N, C-alpha and C positions, 0 to 999 in steps of 0.2 A: 293843323295850324300850329299847335303847341310843339309837335315833333319837329317841324321845319324851323320854327322860330327859336326855340329854346333847347330842345333835346339834341338835335343833330350836331350843332357846333361843339357840344361837349361829350359826344358819344365815345370818343377815344378815351376820355377820362374814366367813363364808366367801365369800359373794357379793361382799362388798366387796374381799376379797383377790383374788378371781378377776378383778375389773374392773381393779384396779391392775396385776396381773401381765400382763393382756392388753395394757394400754397400754404397760407397760414393754417387753414383747417387740416390740410394733409399732414404737415409736419408736427403740429401740436399733438395730434392723436398718435401718430406713428412713433414718435420718440419715446413716449411712455410705454407703448407696447414693446418696442425694441429693447429698452432698458430692462423691462421685466423678463423678457426672454433671455437676456444676457445674465440674469441671476441677481440683479440689484433688488434690494428690498424697497418697499413702498416709501419709507422715510427718505432714502437717498433719491428716489425718483421725484418725490415732491420737492426736495431741495433744488434739484436741477431745474425742474419746470418753473419753480417760483422765480428763478432768475430772469425768465422771460418777462414776467410782469413787472419785476423791478426795473428792467430796461425800458419798459413802456412808460413807467412813471418818470424815469429820468428824461425820456424823450419829451414828455409834456413840459418839462421845466427848462431843458437846455437846448433842444434842437432848434427852437425858433430863432435864437441868436445867429446861428449859422445860416439859416434860411434867409433872414433879413440881410445878412452881410454879403452873400454870394449870389442870391437870387434863387428862384424856385427850380429852374431847369438844372442848374449846376448842382444844387444841393440834392435834388432827386437822384441825379447821376451818382453822386458821392454815396448817398445812403444805399442805393441799389448795389453798388460795388461792395460796400461793407456787408450787406446782407448775403450776397452771393458768396463772398469769402467765408462768412460764418457757416453757411449751408455746406459748402465743400469741405470746410475744416472738419466737419463731423466724419467725413470719409477718410481723413488722413490718420487719425489717432483716436483710439477709444480710451478715454480716461474720464471718470466722473467729474472731477474738478475742471478739466479742460472743457468738457461739454457744458458745464454750468456757465463757464465764461462765454462760450459760443451762444448759449441761449440768452444771456444778458445782452450781448452785442446784437443778436438778431431781433430781440424785442425792441431795443432802442431804434434800430434801423427801420423795422416794420412800422412802428407808430410814427416815426418822423416822416416816412413816405406818405402815410395817411394824412398827416397834417398838410403836406404839400398839395396832395390831390384835393383835399377838402377846401383848401384855400382857393384853388382854381374854381371849384364848383360854386363856392360862395360868391366869387367875383362875377360869375356869369348868371347868378340867380337873381332875377328881379323880384320885387315884392309880390307880383302877380303869380309867378311860377315857383316860388320858393317851396311851398307846401308839396307840389307835385314832384319836384326834383328830389326833395328829401324822402318822399315815399318811394320813388324809384330807387334811390340810393339804398334804402332799407331792404327792399326786395332783392336787389342785385347782391347785396352783401350776404343776406341769409342763404340765397340759392347757391352762391359761390362757396360758402362755408360747407353746405351740405354736399356739394360736388366734390370738395376736397376729401370728405369722409369716404365717399363712394369709390374714389380712386384707390383706396387701400384694398379694395376687393380684387384688384388685378394681381395681387401676390407678387409684387416686384421686390427685388433685393434692396437692401438698405442703401447701397451706393446709387442704385438707379433712382430711388426716391429723392435722395439729396440732389442728384443731377436734375431730375424733373422739377424740383422746387426752384433750383437756380434758373432753369429755362423759363419758368413762369415769371420770375422776377425780371429777367432780362427782356422778356417779351413786353412786360409792362413798361420797361424803360424805353423800348423802341417806340411804343405808342405815345409816350410823353415827349420824346425827342422830336417827333414829327407833328405834334399838335400845333395848331395855329391860335390857340387860346392865349389871350394876353396875360402876361404874368401879373398877378395881383400884388398889392401892397399888404404885407402881413403886419398886424398890429403888434406892438411890443408885448412881451409876456407880462401878465398881470398876477399879482400875488393872490394866493388863496387865503380865504378867511374862514377856516373851519369853526372857530369859536363863535363868530358872528352868525354863521349859518345855523349852527346848532341851537343858538338861543332864539332864533326867529322861526326856523323851519326844521325842527328836530326830526320829524318823521321823514322828511325828504332825505336828510343826511343819513339817518339810520337805515332807511330803505335802500339807498344806493350802496351803502357799505355791505349790507347783508346780501343784496343782489350780486355784488362782486364776489362775495364768499361762495355763493352757490355756483356761479358761472366758472370761477376758478377751479372749484372742486369737480365740476362737470367735465371740463376739458382735460384735466390732469389726472384725477383720481378715479372717476367712474369707469373710464376705459379699462383700468386695471382690475376693477371689481368684476366687470363683465367678462374680461379675459380669464380671470380665476374661475369664474362660474362655468363658462362654456369652452374655454381653451380653443377658440376659433377667432382669429383676427377679422374674418368676414362678418361674423356676428357683431363684433365691436363696431366696425365701420357702419353697418346698416343701422345699428342702434343709435349711434351718434347722429347720422343723417336724419333719421326719423324724428329724433328729439328736436333737432334744429328746425326742421320743417313744422313741427308742432308749435314752436315759438313764433315762426312767421305767420302761420294761420291764425294764431291767437290774437294778433295785433288789432285787427279790425273789430272783432266782437268785444275784446277787453276795452278798447277805446270807446266804443259806443256805450257799454255798460258804465264805464267810469264817468263819462259825461253826464249820464243820467243819475247814477247812484252816488258818485263822488269817489275821490281817490282813497280816502280813508277806509271805506268799506271794501274797495277792491284790493287794496294792499293787505287788509285783514284776510280777505278771501284767499289771496295768493299765499299768505303765510300758512293758514290752516289747511288749505288744499295741498300745499307742499308737504305738510306733516303726513297726510294720508298717503301721498305717493311714496315718500321715503319709507313709510312702514310697509307698503306693498313691495318695494325693492328689497326690504329686509327679509320678509317672509317668503319671497319668491323661491329661493333655493330650498326652503324647507318643505314647500307644498308642490310647486310646479317646476322642479329643477330643469326638466327637459322641454319646457314649453317656450320656444323661442318667440312664437307669435305673441304670447302674453308679455314677454319682455319688451317687445316692440311697442305694444299698446301702452304699457306703463311708461316707456320712454316718451311717447307722444304726449301723454298727460304731464309728464315732468317738464317738457318744453313749454307747454301752455302756461304753467305757473312760473317757472324760473325766468324765462325771457320777458315776462311782463313786469317784473318788479322794478327794474331800473327806469323804463319810460314812465311808469306810474309815479315814481319818486320825482322825476323831473317835472311831471305835470303838477304834482302837489306843490313843488317849490314855486312854479309859475302862478299857482292859485293864491299862494300866501303873499308874495311880494307885489308891490304896486308898480305902476308903470314908470315911476321915477328911479327904480332900482336898476343897477347894472346886471341884467339877467344873463349876459354872456359870462360874466365872472362867476355868477352863481352856478350856471350849468357846468362850467369848467371845474368848480370846486366839487360838485357832485360827481363828476367823472373821475376826479382825483381820488375821492372817497371810494368809488367803485373799484378803481385800480388798486387801491391799498387792500381792499377786501380780497381781490383776486390774487394779490401777492401773498397774503398770509394764509390763504386757504390751503394750497398744496404744501406750504411750509409746515403747517400744524397737522392738517388732516392726513398727510402722508404717513406720519408716524402713528396716528390713530388707526388708520386702515391696516397698517402693518401689524398692529397689536390685535385688532379685532374688527371684522366687518360689522358686527352688531354695534360696537361702540361708534364706528364711523357714521352709521345712519342715525344713531341716537343723537350724536352731536349736531348733525345737519337738521334733524327734526327739532332740536331745542332752539336752534337759530330761527327756524321757520315759526315755531310756536311763539318765540319772543317777538318776532315781527308782527304776527297776527294780534297778539295781546297788546303790544305797544300801540299798534294802529288804532285800536278801539279806545285807548286811553286819551288819544289826542282829540282836540276840538274839531268840530266839523267846519267846513267852509260854506259861507252863505252862497246860495245858488247864483245870485247876481255877481258874485266875485269869481266864480269858477271860469277857468280858461278852457281851452279845447285840447283834448288829448292828441298828441302827435307821436307816432311811433319813431323811436330813436334807437338805432343799433348801439348797444353799449360798447362793443368792440370797435371803437372809432377814435380818431384823433381829437385833440382839444378844440380844433377850429370848427368842428361840426356844430357847436353851440351857436355860432354866428349864422348858420343856415336855418336854424329853427324859425319857422314863420311866426312863432309867438313873440319874436323880437320886434315884429312890425305891428304897431298899435292898430292900424286900419284893418289888417288881416284878422286880428283878434276880435275886433268889433263886428266884422262881417260874419265871423264863424261862431261867436259866442251864443250858446243855447238861450233862446228867449224864455223868460220866466213862465210864460203861458204854456210852453211845451215841455217844461221840466217837471219831473215827478215830485210830488210833495213829500219827499222822504229826506231824512237828514243824511247828508253825505258822511 
């Protein structure tokens, strides 16, 4: 019933999202590997890749005006054309500054296209189906990201990969062009209030920022570390895919535990657990240099912790604020904070990794340690004020906040853990 009523009419949008996410995962990892093989140092690679996340932040601010002006279908076509031109531009001329510009443009176009697609999904999501649709969105996004990593194992040439990425974008455009889903009305852009959120929900804001730092480092810098360690692009692609799948598989157990124990404890766990995983990554080349299986195991554990931080931060914010607060604006502010963390991670950590791999993991471990310690310093949330954990893919557009079922008061009331069934432990 749910499939025929709610899922089938928007299936073309899910296919379009999966194609975009596949291309995103493919190009994000490949460009770092390619630049390393071309002889660029880690600092330059980090600078080029940080431009992508800067474009994503600009899309969250400026793209909605164009979408409101010309409509979703036309703006999606325009953004698709821009992204294809950026992809193909990589094959025309290799210059670090030129490629940084192309990464900026492609980051803007990619996130603007996500905003368009998520607006459509939100338009077709009723209060009854919103939670299921968001869960499917999360699964599709994670699986498509993992598939993009696995495509690197085919050992294609650079030009072939850029052409394949362009084909994926154009394919998604075809699906959007033939969709019968009614075009939604996009709300005007709302200002972000970082100081306000920091004063009321500091842990949520700090957690989203550190989560962005980790994910930005994961997509841009960790592939270079693994490549330096094993000198095999296939090992890099499989490591990235397994880590992403670890993040997907962690969403359900992390959500259940956070509903029972509280976000504060789970964010502290994510921080301290990440410290241990980073230390394992650090000692890996010293003790088990040739153990690829162990690398994959550590990668899976890394995904469990890193991909849980942002959704836990969003859940913490929803626990703190009351029902009269504009939760959509709050979620967008958290996403902007996450994006800023993703932007500065390759910008700074690229130079750190170029200097020393030991320093690289020590810096990441210090961020993780700060998250764990700061989480324990914050006040707990009373059990009857706790909301319900919802898995939210961090690599998403700013409209995804409107799809969050926690925006609907009746859904929250129906899914709120009953005090009698909640552990008597302080979150």
